[in-house]
C-alpha positions, 0 to 999 in steps of 0.5 A: 441498474445492474448493481449498486456499486461496480469496483474497478480494480481488486488489489489492495484497495479494491478488495477492501472496497468490495467488501465494504459496499457488501458489508453495507448491503449493497449488490456489489461487482468486482472487475479485475483484468487478473485472478485474485492476489495475483502479482501484478499490480502491488499487492503482492512479495508476501508482506507489507509493513504498517506503522502508526507513527507516520514520518510521512504526514501526521494527518495520516495517522487517523486512518491509520488507527481506522485500518488499525481497527478494521484490520482486527475486525476482519481477522484478528490473525492478520496484523502482526504488530512486531515492533519497528526501528528508524535509524537515521539523520535527527534532523533528517526526513525519516526520525523527525517525521515519526517523532511529529507525529507521535508527539501530535498523536500522542503514539508510542515511541522512543529512542533506542541505543546502539547497546540495546539493539546491536544487530542494526547498524547505524551511521554516526550521525544516526539515532534511532527510534522504536514503535511498539505497534508497528508490524507486518501484514501478510498481504496476499492473504489480506486481499484474498481474505476481503475478496473471500469475505465479500462474495461471502456477503453477496458481492460478485467478483470477476476476472480476466475481465479488461475494463476498457473504459467507463462513462456517466448515465443519467443515473448512475454509471456504465462500466465496458470491459472487453466482452460485455457492459454493466450498470451500476449506481456509484463506482469505485476505480483502484487501478493502481498502475492502470489508474491513469487509463481508467482516468484519463480526463484528469491527467493526473501526475503518475509516475509509474515505477518497477520495485524489487524485493528480495531475500536474503538468508537470516538464522540471527533471530535477534532479527524481530523487528521491521525496520526502516533507514534513512541514509544518504543513498536512499531509504530502505527498509526491512522486516522481521525474519522468518524460516530463515529469511529476510525480505527488505528493500529500496524504498526510492528510487525505481525503474521508469515502466511505460506499459506496466502489463508487460514490464519485465520482471527480471532482477536490476542489477543496480538495485541488487548491488545498492540492496547487497551493499546496504546489507553488508554495511548495517545488517550484521548477522544476515548474510550475503546469499539473495534466497529471492526476487521479486518485483511489483510498482510503485504509482508515485504523485510529484508530492508521494501522497495518496489521490483520494477523492471524488471524480470532478462532475460525477459525485457517484464516482470515487478514485484512489490513486498514486500509493507511492509505494507505501497505501496497503497498509491502509486498505480498509480505512481507504476501502471503507472510505471509497464507499462513502465518497462513491454512495454518501459524497463524503467519509468518516474523517479528513481526507482533503490533503489527499484531494487531486485538486492539490495538482 
């Protein structure tokens, strides 16, 4: 075998897996079509939110706690604990979910009044809660930091390598690229929007959508927290203002993508109008001037929970897919888990709720 472990896809999840494999002394190879910290997938756009009181499901919280530990261990300057405000109806998905996770896991979440945070308007029936441990991550820096650290430990990272397929062998796997092939004892697949192409026999129910990121002019120093809004028209989120800019986007919606490689990068007028309306109605002090726009991909599952599992019939192959637009913050814990699954067959915490078999 050429390697102990091959990682296909070196974005957020794959870069972390490459590092944790190398950290364990494995001979590792990372393969990617694109250069490090590229802007063609899901792990770019300056920043990503991170939060402990996970409204999506309390079972994510142990993975988040591990991720917080591992982000700090990788580089104490990456995770910025700014705090975050969640606004929405008390009986909606978000506020009730935040409070449920906080109750189950003993997290520090408290109610806040409109007077306490006057810069964030809220709908008449909305409540707001604040989580001090939430924050954000500089996404491209995180990916590059993992790749640099992996290479420093002896891993190889080859980009410009388009993986065409992989196949099991008697003692491991073979990965075939556009130019050559490699063998390894174990394989991790973290293909993002291309996961379906890399795992065709599983027929995973994945939908790729193009999402839009917007930066608005904001010189209001009160915007120092991340925020998440649940509104009748959708879910919107944003980041602390910095250097006269505030980044925000709509979490719901998205344009269906058939070919991620050639998907257009231009602004969607409908999305732009929805975000502009949200700014005008709910974010006083944020100016109407849009400074920048970028796109990224969400690869969604029907229930919008991740798929993290071993490949059926190939115990030395682990994969992650369908992160549904809320996965990056988990990169350390998922990267570690992928290496565990591919090399040991088990991992540190219960991830059964993320099994592909639920579909």
